[in-house]
KOLFI-187319 format. One record per residue: residue in three letters; y, z, x of N, C-alpha, C, CB in turn; residue number from 1. Coordinates in Angstrom, 1 decimal. Glycine has a CB too. Layout:
N
<'ALA'; <Y; Z; X>; <Y; Z; X>; <Y; Z; X>; <Y; Z; X>; NUM> ...
// end
This chain:
127
<'VAL'; <117.9; 178.7; 84.7>; <118.2; 177.3; 85.0>; <117.0; 176.6; 85.5>; <119.4; 177.2; 86.0>; 1> <'GLN'; <116.6; 175.6; 84.8>; <115.4; 174.9; 85.2>; <115.5; 173.4; 85.0>; <114.2; 175.4; 84.4>; 2> <'LEU'; <115.0; 172.6; 85.9>; <114.9; 171.2; 85.7>; <113.4; 170.8; 85.7>; <115.7; 170.4; 86.8>; 3> <'GLN'; <113.0; 169.9; 84.8>; <111.6; 169.5; 84.7>; <111.6; 168.0; 84.8>; <111.0; 170.0; 83.4>; 4> <'ALA'; <111.0; 167.5; 85.9>; <110.8; 166.0; 86.0>; <109.5; 165.6; 85.6>; <111.1; 165.6; 87.5>; 5> <'SER'; <109.4; 164.4; 85.0>; <108.1; 163.9; 84.5>; <108.2; 162.4; 84.5>; <107.7; 164.5; 83.1>; 6> <'GLY'; <107.0; 161.8; 84.3>; <107.0; 160.3; 84.1>; <106.4; 159.6; 85.3>; <108.3; 159.8; 83.9>; 7> <'GLY'; <106.0; 160.3; 86.3>; <105.4; 159.6; 87.4>; <104.0; 159.1; 87.1>; <105.4; 160.5; 88.7>; 8> <'GLY'; <103.4; 158.4; 88.0>; <102.1; 157.9; 87.8>; <101.7; 156.8; 88.8>; <101.9; 157.4; 86.4>; 9> <'LEU'; <100.6; 156.2; 88.5>; <100.2; 155.0; 89.3>; <100.6; 153.7; 88.7>; <98.6; 155.1; 89.5>; 10> <'VAL'; <101.2; 152.9; 89.4>; <101.7; 151.6; 88.9>; <101.5; 150.5; 90.0>; <103.2; 151.7; 88.5>; 11> <'GLN'; <101.2; 149.3; 89.5>; <101.0; 148.2; 90.4>; <102.3; 147.7; 91.0>; <100.2; 147.1; 89.7>; 12> <'PRO'; <102.3; 147.1; 92.1>; <103.5; 146.5; 92.6>; <104.1; 145.5; 91.6>; <103.2; 145.7; 94.0>; 13> <'GLY'; <105.4; 145.6; 91.5>; <106.1; 144.8; 90.5>; <106.2; 145.4; 89.1>; <105.4; 143.5; 90.3>; 14> <'GLY'; <105.6; 146.6; 89.0>; <105.6; 147.3; 87.7>; <106.8; 148.2; 87.5>; <104.3; 148.1; 87.5>; 15> <'SER'; <106.8; 148.9; 86.4>; <107.9; 149.7; 86.0>; <107.5; 151.1; 85.6>; <108.8; 149.1; 84.9>; 16> <'LEU'; <108.4; 152.1; 85.8>; <108.2; 153.4; 85.3>; <109.5; 154.0; 84.9>; <107.5; 154.3; 86.4>; 17> <'ARG'; <109.5; 154.9; 84.0>; <110.7; 155.6; 83.6>; <110.5; 157.1; 83.8>; <111.1; 155.4; 82.2>; 18> <'LEU'; <111.3; 157.7; 84.7>; <111.2; 159.1; 85.0>; <112.2; 159.9; 84.1>; <111.5; 159.4; 86.4>; 19> <'SER'; <111.8; 161.1; 83.7>; <112.7; 161.9; 82.9>; <113.0; 163.2; 83.6>; <112.1; 162.1; 81.5>; 20> <'CYS'; <114.1; 163.7; 83.4>; <114.5; 165.1; 84.0>; <115.2; 165.9; 82.8>; <115.5; 164.9; 85.2>; 21> <'VAL'; <114.5; 166.9; 82.4>; <115.0; 167.7; 81.3>; <115.5; 169.0; 81.9>; <113.8; 168.0; 80.3>; 22> <'ALA'; <116.8; 169.3; 81.5>; <117.4; 170.5; 81.9>; <117.3; 171.6; 80.9>; <118.9; 170.3; 82.3>; 23> <'SER'; <117.1; 172.8; 81.3>; <117.1; 174.0; 80.4>; <117.9; 175.1; 81.1>; <115.7; 174.4; 80.0>; 24> <'GLY'; <118.5; 175.9; 80.2>; <119.3; 177.0; 80.8>; <120.7; 176.7; 81.1>; <118.6; 177.6; 82.0>; 25> <'PHE'; <121.1; 175.4; 81.0>; <122.5; 175.1; 81.2>; <122.7; 173.8; 80.4>; <122.8; 174.9; 82.7>; 26> <'THR'; <124.0; 173.5; 80.2>; <124.4; 172.3; 79.4>; <124.6; 171.2; 80.4>; <125.6; 172.6; 78.6>; 27> <'SER'; <123.8; 170.2; 80.4>; <123.8; 169.1; 81.4>; <125.1; 168.3; 81.5>; <122.6; 168.2; 81.2>; 28> <'GLU'; <125.8; 168.3; 80.3>; <127.0; 167.4; 80.3>; <128.0; 167.9; 81.3>; <127.6; 167.4; 78.9>; 29> <'TYR'; <127.9; 169.1; 81.8>; <128.9; 169.6; 82.8>; <128.5; 169.5; 84.2>; <129.2; 171.1; 82.5>; 30> <'TYR'; <127.3; 168.8; 84.4>; <126.7; 168.8; 85.7>; <126.6; 167.3; 86.2>; <125.4; 169.5; 85.7>; 31> <'ASP'; <126.7; 167.2; 87.5>; <126.3; 165.9; 88.1>; <124.8; 166.0; 88.4>; <127.2; 165.7; 89.5>; 32> <'ILE'; <124.1; 164.9; 88.2>; <122.7; 164.9; 88.4>; <122.3; 163.8; 89.3>; <122.0; 164.7; 87.0>; 33> <'ALA'; <121.2; 164.1; 90.1>; <120.8; 163.1; 91.1>; <119.2; 163.1; 91.1>; <121.3; 163.5; 92.5>; 34> <'TRP'; <118.7; 162.0; 91.5>; <117.3; 161.8; 91.8>; <117.2; 161.6; 93.3>; <116.7; 160.6; 91.1>; 35> <'PHE'; <116.2; 162.3; 93.9>; <115.8; 162.2; 95.3>; <114.3; 161.9; 95.3>; <116.1; 163.5; 96.1>; 36> <'ARG'; <113.9; 161.4; 96.5>; <112.5; 161.2; 96.6>; <112.1; 161.5; 98.1>; <112.1; 159.7; 96.3>; 37> <'GLN'; <110.8; 161.8; 98.2>; <110.3; 162.1; 99.5>; <108.9; 161.5; 99.6>; <110.2; 163.6; 99.8>; 38> <'ALA'; <108.8; 160.6; 100.5>; <107.5; 159.9; 100.8>; <106.7; 160.7; 101.9>; <107.7; 158.4; 101.3>; 39> <'PRO'; <105.4; 160.6; 101.9>; <104.6; 161.3; 102.9>; <105.1; 161.0; 104.3>; <103.2; 160.9; 102.8>; 40> <'GLY'; <105.4; 162.1; 105.1>; <105.8; 162.0; 106.4>; <107.2; 161.6; 106.6>; <104.9; 161.0; 107.1>; 41> <'ARG'; <108.0; 161.5; 105.6>; <109.4; 161.1; 105.7>; <110.3; 162.2; 105.1>; <109.6; 159.8; 105.0>; 42> <'GLU'; <111.5; 162.1; 105.5>; <112.5; 163.1; 105.0>; <112.9; 162.7; 103.5>; <113.8; 163.1; 105.9>; 43> <'ARG'; <113.4; 163.7; 102.8>; <113.9; 163.4; 101.5>; <115.1; 162.6; 101.5>; <114.2; 164.8; 100.7>; 44> <'GLU'; <115.2; 161.6; 100.6>; <116.4; 160.8; 100.5>; <116.9; 160.6; 99.1>; <116.0; 159.4; 101.1>; 45> <'ALA'; <118.1; 160.4; 99.0>; <118.7; 160.2; 97.7>; <118.4; 158.9; 97.1>; <120.3; 160.4; 97.7>; 46> <'VAL'; <118.2; 158.8; 95.8>; <117.9; 157.6; 95.1>; <119.1; 157.1; 94.3>; <116.7; 157.7; 94.3>; 47> <'SER'; <119.6; 158.1; 93.5>; <120.7; 157.8; 92.6>; <121.4; 159.1; 92.2>; <120.3; 156.9; 91.4>; 48> <'CYS'; <122.6; 159.0; 91.7>; <123.3; 160.1; 91.1>; <124.2; 159.6; 90.0>; <124.0; 160.9; 92.2>; 49> <'THR'; <124.5; 160.5; 89.1>; <125.4; 160.2; 88.0>; <126.4; 161.3; 87.8>; <124.7; 159.9; 86.7>; 50> <'ARG'; <127.6; 161.0; 87.7>; <128.7; 162.0; 87.4>; <128.5; 162.5; 86.0>; <130.1; 161.4; 87.6>; 51> <'ASN'; <128.9; 163.7; 85.8>; <128.9; 164.2; 84.4>; <129.9; 163.5; 83.6>; <129.2; 165.8; 84.3>; 52> <'PRO'; <129.7; 163.4; 82.3>; <130.6; 162.6; 81.4>; <132.0; 163.1; 81.3>; <130.0; 162.5; 80.0>; 53> <'ASN'; <132.2; 164.3; 81.7>; <133.6; 164.9; 81.7>; <134.4; 164.3; 83.0>; <133.6; 166.4; 81.8>; 54> <'ARG'; <133.7; 163.7; 83.9>; <134.4; 163.0; 85.0>; <134.4; 161.6; 84.5>; <133.6; 163.2; 86.4>; 55> <'ASP'; <133.5; 160.8; 84.8>; <133.4; 159.4; 84.1>; <132.0; 159.0; 83.8>; <134.1; 158.5; 85.0>; 56> <'GLY'; <131.0; 159.7; 84.2>; <129.7; 159.4; 83.8>; <129.1; 158.2; 84.6>; <129.6; 159.1; 82.4>; 57> <'SER'; <129.8; 157.8; 85.7>; <129.3; 156.6; 86.4>; <128.1; 157.0; 87.3>; <130.5; 156.1; 87.3>; 58> <'SER'; <127.4; 156.0; 87.6>; <126.2; 156.1; 88.4>; <126.3; 155.4; 89.8>; <124.9; 155.6; 87.7>; 59> <'PHE'; <125.6; 155.9; 90.7>; <125.6; 155.3; 92.1>; <124.2; 155.3; 92.6>; <126.6; 156.1; 93.0>; 60> <'TYR'; <123.9; 154.3; 93.4>; <122.6; 154.1; 93.9>; <122.5; 153.9; 95.4>; <122.0; 152.9; 93.2>; 61> <'ALA'; <121.4; 154.4; 96.0>; <121.2; 154.1; 97.4>; <121.0; 152.6; 97.6>; <119.9; 154.9; 97.9>; 62> <'ASP'; <121.3; 152.2; 98.8>; <121.2; 150.7; 99.1>; <119.8; 150.1; 98.8>; <121.6; 150.5; 100.5>; 63> <'PHE'; <118.8; 150.9; 99.1>; <117.5; 150.4; 99.0>; <117.1; 150.1; 97.5>; <116.4; 151.3; 99.6>; 64> <'VAL'; <117.8; 150.6; 96.6>; <117.5; 150.3; 95.2>; <117.7; 148.9; 94.8>; <118.4; 151.2; 94.3>; 65> <'GLU'; <118.7; 148.3; 95.4>; <119.0; 146.8; 95.2>; <118.9; 146.3; 93.8>; <117.9; 146.1; 96.1>; 66> <'GLY'; <119.5; 147.1; 92.9>; <119.5; 146.7; 91.5>; <118.3; 146.9; 90.7>; <119.9; 145.3; 91.5>; 67> <'ARG'; <117.2; 147.5; 91.3>; <116.0; 147.6; 90.6>; <115.9; 148.8; 89.7>; <114.9; 147.7; 91.6>; 68> <'PHE'; <116.7; 149.9; 90.0>; <116.7; 151.1; 89.2>; <117.9; 151.3; 88.4>; <116.5; 152.3; 90.2>; 69> <'THR'; <117.8; 152.0; 87.3>; <118.9; 152.3; 86.5>; <118.8; 153.8; 86.1>; <119.0; 151.4; 85.2>; 70> <'MET'; <119.9; 154.5; 86.4>; <119.9; 155.9; 86.0>; <120.8; 156.1; 84.8>; <120.5; 156.8; 87.2>; 71> <'SER'; <120.3; 156.9; 83.9>; <121.1; 157.2; 82.7>; <121.0; 158.6; 82.3>; <120.7; 156.2; 81.5>; 72> <'ARG'; <121.8; 159.0; 81.3>; <121.7; 160.4; 80.9>; <121.9; 160.5; 79.4>; <122.7; 161.3; 81.6>; 73> <'GLU'; <121.3; 161.4; 78.7>; <121.4; 161.7; 77.3>; <121.7; 163.2; 77.2>; <120.1; 161.2; 76.5>; 74> <'ASP'; <122.9; 163.5; 77.3>; <123.3; 164.9; 77.4>; <123.0; 165.7; 76.1>; <124.7; 165.1; 77.7>; 75> <'ALA'; <123.0; 165.0; 75.0>; <122.6; 165.6; 73.7>; <121.2; 166.2; 73.8>; <122.7; 164.7; 72.5>; 76> <'LYS'; <120.4; 165.6; 74.7>; <119.0; 166.1; 74.9>; <118.9; 166.8; 76.2>; <118.0; 164.9; 74.8>; 77> <'ASN'; <120.0; 167.0; 76.9>; <119.9; 167.6; 78.2>; <119.0; 166.9; 79.2>; <119.5; 169.1; 78.1>; 78> <'THR'; <119.0; 165.6; 79.1>; <118.0; 164.8; 79.8>; <118.7; 163.7; 80.6>; <117.0; 164.2; 78.8>; 79> <'ALA'; <118.1; 163.4; 81.8>; <118.5; 162.3; 82.6>; <117.3; 161.4; 82.8>; <119.2; 162.7; 83.9>; 80> <'TYR'; <117.5; 160.2; 83.0>; <116.4; 159.2; 83.2>; <116.6; 158.4; 84.5>; <116.2; 158.3; 82.0>; 81> <'LEU'; <115.5; 157.9; 85.0>; <115.5; 156.9; 86.0>; <114.6; 155.8; 85.7>; <115.2; 157.5; 87.4>; 82> <'GLN'; <115.1; 154.7; 85.2>; <114.3; 153.5; 85.0>; <114.1; 152.7; 86.2>; <114.9; 152.6; 83.9>; 83> <'MET'; <112.8; 152.6; 86.6>; <112.5; 151.9; 87.9>; <111.7; 150.6; 87.6>; <111.7; 152.8; 88.8>; 84> <'ASN'; <112.3; 149.5; 88.0>; <111.6; 148.2; 87.8>; <111.3; 147.6; 89.2>; <112.5; 147.3; 87.0>; 85> <'SER'; <110.5; 146.6; 89.2>; <110.1; 145.9; 90.4>; <109.7; 146.8; 91.5>; <111.3; 145.0; 90.9>; 86> <'LEU'; <108.9; 147.8; 91.2>; <108.4; 148.7; 92.2>; <107.6; 148.1; 93.3>; <107.6; 149.9; 91.5>; 87> <'ASN'; <107.7; 148.6; 94.5>; <106.9; 148.2; 95.6>; <106.3; 149.3; 96.3>; <107.8; 147.3; 96.6>; 88> <'HIS'; <105.5; 149.0; 97.3>; <104.8; 150.1; 98.0>; <105.7; 151.1; 98.6>; <103.9; 149.5; 99.1>; 89> <'GLY'; <106.9; 150.7; 99.0>; <107.8; 151.5; 99.7>; <108.5; 152.6; 98.7>; <108.9; 150.7; 100.3>; 90> <'ASP'; <108.2; 152.4; 97.4>; <108.8; 153.3; 96.4>; <107.8; 154.5; 96.2>; <109.1; 152.6; 95.1>; 91> <'THR'; <106.6; 154.5; 96.8>; <105.7; 155.6; 96.6>; <106.3; 156.8; 97.2>; <104.3; 155.2; 97.3>; 92> <'ALA'; <106.4; 157.9; 96.4>; <107.0; 159.1; 96.8>; <106.9; 160.1; 95.7>; <108.5; 158.9; 97.3>; 93> <'VAL'; <107.3; 161.4; 96.0>; <107.5; 162.4; 95.0>; <109.0; 162.3; 94.7>; <107.1; 163.8; 95.5>; 94> <'TYR'; <109.3; 162.1; 93.4>; <110.6; 162.0; 92.9>; <111.0; 163.3; 92.3>; <110.8; 160.8; 91.9>; 95> <'SER'; <112.2; 163.8; 92.7>; <112.7; 165.1; 92.1>; <114.1; 164.9; 91.6>; <112.7; 166.2; 93.2>; 96> <'CYS'; <114.5; 165.7; 90.6>; <115.8; 165.6; 90.1>; <116.6; 166.9; 90.5>; <115.9; 165.5; 88.6>; 97> <'ALA'; <117.9; 166.8; 90.6>; <118.7; 167.9; 91.1>; <120.0; 167.8; 90.3>; <118.9; 167.8; 92.6>; 98> <'ALA'; <120.6; 169.0; 90.2>; <121.9; 169.1; 89.5>; <122.8; 170.1; 90.1>; <121.6; 169.4; 88.0>; 99> <'SER'; <124.1; 169.8; 89.9>; <125.1; 170.8; 90.4>; <126.4; 170.5; 89.7>; <125.2; 170.7; 91.9>; 100> <'ARG'; <127.1; 171.6; 89.6>; <128.4; 171.5; 88.8>; <129.6; 171.1; 89.7>; <128.7; 172.7; 88.1>; 101> <'THR'; <129.4; 171.4; 91.0>; <130.6; 171.3; 91.9>; <130.3; 170.5; 93.2>; <131.0; 172.7; 92.3>; 102> <'ILE'; <129.7; 169.4; 93.1>; <129.4; 168.7; 94.3>; <130.7; 168.0; 94.8>; <128.3; 167.6; 94.1>; 103> <'ILE'; <130.8; 167.8; 96.1>; <131.8; 167.0; 96.7>; <131.4; 165.6; 96.6>; <132.1; 167.4; 98.2>; 104> <'TRP'; <132.1; 164.8; 95.8>; <131.6; 163.5; 95.4>; <131.4; 162.6; 96.6>; <132.5; 162.9; 94.4>; 105> <'SER'; <132.2; 162.7; 97.6>; <132.0; 161.9; 98.8>; <130.7; 162.2; 99.5>; <133.2; 162.0; 99.7>; 106> <'SER'; <130.1; 163.3; 99.2>; <128.8; 163.7; 99.8>; <127.7; 163.7; 98.7>; <128.9; 165.1; 100.4>; 107> <'ARG'; <127.8; 162.9; 97.7>; <126.9; 162.9; 96.6>; <125.5; 162.7; 96.9>; <127.4; 161.9; 95.6>; 108> <'PHE'; <125.2; 162.0; 98.0>; <123.8; 161.7; 98.4>; <123.2; 162.8; 99.4>; <123.7; 160.4; 99.0>; 109> <'ARG'; <123.9; 163.8; 99.6>; <123.4; 164.9; 100.4>; <122.7; 165.9; 99.6>; <124.6; 165.6; 101.3>; 110> <'ASP'; <121.5; 166.3; 100.0>; <120.8; 167.2; 99.1>; <121.4; 168.6; 99.1>; <119.3; 167.3; 99.5>; 111> <'ASP'; <122.1; 169.0; 100.1>; <122.7; 170.3; 100.1>; <123.9; 170.4; 99.1>; <123.2; 170.6; 101.5>; 112> <'GLN'; <124.2; 169.4; 98.5>; <125.2; 169.4; 97.4>; <124.7; 169.9; 96.1>; <125.9; 168.1; 97.2>; 113> <'TYR'; <123.4; 170.0; 95.9>; <122.8; 170.3; 94.6>; <122.2; 171.7; 94.6>; <121.8; 169.2; 94.3>; 114> <'ALA'; <122.6; 172.4; 93.6>; <122.2; 173.8; 93.5>; <120.9; 174.0; 92.8>; <123.3; 174.6; 92.8>; 115> <'TYR'; <120.6; 173.1; 91.9>; <119.4; 173.3; 91.1>; <118.4; 172.1; 91.3>; <119.7; 173.4; 89.6>; 116> <'TRP'; <117.2; 172.4; 91.4>; <116.2; 171.4; 91.7>; <115.0; 171.6; 90.8>; <115.7; 171.4; 93.2>; 117> <'GLY'; <114.4; 170.4; 90.3>; <113.2; 170.5; 89.6>; <112.0; 170.2; 90.5>; <113.2; 169.5; 88.5>; 118> <'GLN'; <110.8; 170.5; 90.0>; <109.6; 170.1; 90.8>; <109.5; 168.6; 90.8>; <108.3; 170.8; 90.2>; 119> <'GLY'; <108.8; 168.0; 91.7>; <108.7; 166.6; 91.8>; <107.6; 166.0; 90.9>; <108.4; 166.2; 93.2>; 120> <'THR'; <107.8; 164.7; 90.6>; <106.8; 163.9; 89.9>; <106.4; 162.8; 90.9>; <107.3; 163.4; 88.5>; 121> <'LEU'; <105.1; 162.6; 91.0>; <104.5; 161.6; 92.0>; <104.5; 160.2; 91.4>; <103.2; 162.1; 92.4>; 122> <'VAL'; <105.1; 159.3; 92.2>; <105.0; 157.9; 91.9>; <104.2; 157.2; 92.9>; <106.5; 157.3; 91.7>; 123> <'THR'; <103.2; 156.5; 92.5>; <102.3; 155.8; 93.5>; <102.3; 154.4; 93.1>; <100.9; 156.4; 93.5>; 124> <'VAL'; <102.7; 153.5; 94.0>; <102.7; 152.1; 93.8>; <101.6; 151.5; 94.6>; <104.1; 151.4; 94.1>; 125> <'SER'; <100.6; 151.0; 93.9>; <99.4; 150.5; 94.6>; <98.6; 149.5; 93.7>; <98.4; 151.7; 95.0>; 126> <'SER'; <98.0; 148.5; 94.3>; <97.2; 147.6; 93.6>; <95.8; 148.0; 93.6>; <97.4; 146.2; 94.2>; 127> 
// end
């Protein structure tokens, strides 16, 4: 079981990036998937999560997203995405994707709910 995150990079404030998370070794359509991030000197925090399509496929976002990010999934490709727009300096962090089949949905933003983690991809917002 493996998750591979990619798509990070250097972007100016106000810019956009799309992160991808490719799953291998399991069929993503049966899993809930989340994005977390960790900024230097700060604890890891949840960004967004999406239910597997066998539940309802809905997505949820942390309050700080404020409508700027959109999470989606393309289970035919075992891939989840995080489209990030209107990026600001506070979004600079290492972004990681995580997946699990049996999370307690009321605890969906807790990292201990997720069994599988990918390595992070660095997003740097700087002028």
